[in-house]
N, C-alpha and C positions, 0 to 999 in steps of 0.2 A: 514515464511510461505508466501512468495510471489513467485509465481504468485499472488494469492490473499490470504488473510488470510485463506479462506476456502479451497483453493486448493493447497496451497504450500506443505502441508504435502503429498498430493497424488503425487505430482510431485518432491518430494525431491530428488529422485534418479537421476533426470535429471538436478538438479541444478548445475550450474557451481560453483566451489569452491569459496566462498566469498573471495574477495580480501582484503588485508591489505591496508586500505585506509589512505592516507594522504591528503585528499581533502582540497583544499583551498576554501574559499568563492568565489563564481563565480561572483564576482563583476567586472564591467567593469574596464579595466586597466586605470591607470591614464593618459596613453598616447593615450587613445582611440581617434580615429580621423575619420573624413570623408575622405576616401582615394580616392574617385572618381575612383575606380579601373576599371578593364576592362569593367564592365557593367555600370560603372558610379554610382554605388549604394553606399550609406553611410554604413560604417561598424564600428564595435566596436571590441575591443579585450577583451576576457573574460578568466578567469582562469577556468580550469576544473581539474578533477582527473589526466589527462594525460598531463597537461600543458596548456599553453596559446593557444587560438584558435581565429582566426578572423572570425566573423560571420556578417551577414547582421544586420543592426540596426533595421530593421522592416521586419523580414522574412515573406514570404507569402506562402511557401510550406514546412511545418514542417513534418518530418518523426519521429515518436516516436516508437522506436524499442524494448523497454523493456516492461515487463508485465504491470507495473503500470503507465508507462510514459504517454500513451495517456490520461488517466483519469486526470493525473496531468496537462497536457496541456489543457484539457477540462476545468479545474477549472480556467484557465487563459483567458477563452473566446476566444481561438484561435482554428482554425480547424487543423486537421492533414490530410495529403495526403497519409500517409502510416503507417501501424501498423502490428503487427504479426497477425496470424489467430486465432481468438477467437471462432471459430465455436463450438469447443467441450465444451466451458465453457459459451456460450452465455446466457443460461437460468439463470445464476446467476447474470446477469446484468439487470439494469432497462431499460425501454423503451427508455428513453432519452439517456442512454449510448449506447444502441444498434443502435439508429439512428445516434449517433455521429460518429461511425466508419463504418456505412453502405457503404459509398462511398469510404472509404480509401482502397488503394491497399494493398493486403495481401502479406507481404514480409517475410514470414518464420513462424516458430513456436517458442515456448518458448525456449530461449537459443540457437537458431539456425537461423541465418539470411540468407535469400535468397538474396545474393548480386546482382544478375542479376535483380531480380524483384524490388529490392530497387532502383537500378539505373534507371530502367524504370519509376519509379514514379517521377523522376526528382526533388528531394527535393532541397531546397536552404539551409537547415540546418537539421542535424540529431541529435536527443537527445536520451539519454538512461541512464541506471542505471549501475554503476560500478560493482554491484553484479552479473550482467548478461553479461557485456561486458568487456573482458580482453583487454590488451594493443594491442595484435596482431589483434584482431577484430577491435579495434579502428583505427588502422593503415589502414586496408582495407576499413573501412567505410569512412575515411577521403579522400580516393581517389575518392569517389562518391560526397561528399559534406562536408562542414565544420561540424565537429562533436563535440558535447559537451556532455561529460559523467560526471554525477554528482554522489555523493555518500552519503553525510551527514556523521554524526558521527557513525551511525550504520544503519542497513538495514531498520529499522522502523522509521528513523528520517525524516518523511515526511515534517516536518517544514523546515529544512535546504534544503532538496532536492528541494522542490517547490520554495523556495526563489531563489536558484541557477538557476533553470529553468526559472523563471520569469525574472531574470536579463538577462539571455542569449537570451531570446525571446522578450525582450523589453516590458514586461507586468508587471513591478513591481508595478504600481499603482493598477492594478486589484488584485494582490496578497495581497497588503496592505489592501485593502477593505475587502477581504475575511478573512484575519487574524483578523481584528478588529471585524468583525461580529461574527466570531467563538469565540473569547475570551470573548465578551460580553455575548454570550449565555452560554458558559461554566461556567462563574462566576455566572450568574443568577441561573442556575440549581444547581450548587454546594451549593449555599446559601439556595435555596428554599428547597432542599431535603437533607440537611446536616444530619438530624437525621436518615433517611433511609440509607444513605451511611455509616454512622458510625456504625449503628446497625447490619450491615451484613458483612459477609466475602464472597469474590467473586472469581470466576474463569471463564476464557474463554477457553472452550475446543472445539476440533474439531476431525476430523478423523485423524488416524495415518498414518505413512508412508506405512504401509501394513496391511492386515487383521489381526485382533487380537491385534491391537494397537490403542491408542488414542493420541491426542496431546494437549498441552497447549500452548497458545499464551503468549510469554514472554514479559516483558516490553521493550525489544529491538525490538520487532515486531511492526508493524504499529498499530494494534488494541490494543495490550498490552500496548504500549506507551500511547495511549489515555486513556485506562482504569486506569492504575496504576499511571502514571506520571502526566497526565493532570486532570483526574477526581478524583483521590485520592480514588479509590475503592480498598480496601486492599485485596490482595490475601491471600488465606489460607496458613498456616504454612507448609503444606506438599508439596507445589509446589516448585520444585527445580530451583530456579531462577539463580543459578550459573552454570548451565550446557549449557548455550547457546554457540553454535559454530559459531554464526554469521548468522544463518538462521532466528532467531527471534522466534523460537518455539522449543519445544522439543517433540519428539515422544517416547511414553513409552508403555510397554506391558500392556494390559488391566488388567492383574492380579494386577497391582499396583494402579489401579484407586481408590480403597478404601482408601489407604494410602495417595495418592496425594490429593484427594479431601476431606479428613477428615476435618470436621469442616466448610466446605464451605456451606453457607446458600443460595446463589444465583448462579446459573450456567448460563452463557451466551454462546451462540454458534451462528452458522450461518444458515440462511435459504434463500431460493430462494424468489424472488419477489412474487411468487404465494402462498407462505406460506408453501411449502413443504421443506423438508430437503434433502440434498444429501444422497443417500442410505447408504454410509459408515458412515455418522454421525448418521443416524437413527439406524444403526446396533449397534453403541456404546450405544445409549440411550436405546435400547431394550435389551441389554445384562443383564443377571441376576446380574452381579456384579454392574452395574450401578444402577439397580433398588433397590439395597440395600442401596444406598446413601440417605442422608437426603434430598438432592435437588430433588430426584425422589419421595420420599415419600410425601414431602410437595408440589410437583408439582411446584417447583420454578426453572424451566428450561425454558429459554427464547431465541427464535431465533431472530436475528436481520439481516436485509437485507443489510444495508449500508456497503460498502466495503471501509475502511478508507485508502485513499491515499493522502489526501490534506486537506486544511482547510474547503472547502465546504463539502466534504464527511464526515469529522469529525463532522461538525455541524449537518449534517443529522443523523449521528449515535447517537449524543446526543439527538436529537429530538425523535428518535425511542426509545432510552433508557428511556426517560422521559415518553412517552406515554404508552409503553408496560410494563415497570418495575417499575420505581420510583413512578409514580403516583398511580398505583394499590397498591403497597406496603405501601404507605403512608396512605391508608384508614383504 
């Protein structure tokens, strides 16, 4: 479910088929060197999904052309000069995120790069996600600037993806600091609220691919990864974890919601920074089938704003979970 966990379901029809990845760690090559090339700049060689790429050691004009990539670059304290057009989704982003991309050139839409506009932004490195950039697109991008495409082990593997981006962009120290801060916060919250976490059964739901459907964020998705693998919030037995096709979520008919969320005692979903929910999510919640669920009757449905793409947003998500869910349930 990326573009964002909250929107990927809506855009699933436009999602480029996930690639079978054999991504290697994007660490600088052992032969990395300052080549003093045509511009006299230092460069390093990094591995990416599509092979080795020579990039500036300290890039100054980063173009981030996949949906989550700008926010991942933002977490490294680096600016971007180009990104896709977020106009239709902008209300789902925080003021800081909106300000971050305000001056970036708009170089296409989700899954469709405007190569001419991208060239006009004059990037010195282009970064993106292999789930949205196939090899043919990578080849065209590489004609504009050195291009590093990362993938991780699965679509929601923001840990590996951000590490590879940090290495490619010369920001590994910043990434390490964010990782350490996140891990400390994660462990603190898990210990403090262990009883609440263990006493409940959890689910993260959203809108479906089309009207009359809902979706579940799977552990292979970005938020599902954080919920299940990192925080240890156990999903309900009815959630079909083995149906993932690489998208990181599963969209199901609303008629199945009673079975899928049977026994779930806490429902998590997405909401906008202003506290509203996307109409399609609200439609799921307002449906008669949803209202028959235990989480509806006990009013244990919680909307979280943070869009998990990296260690910083993951820590923000944990802070939200703590304030809105764990602390109230501990009373």
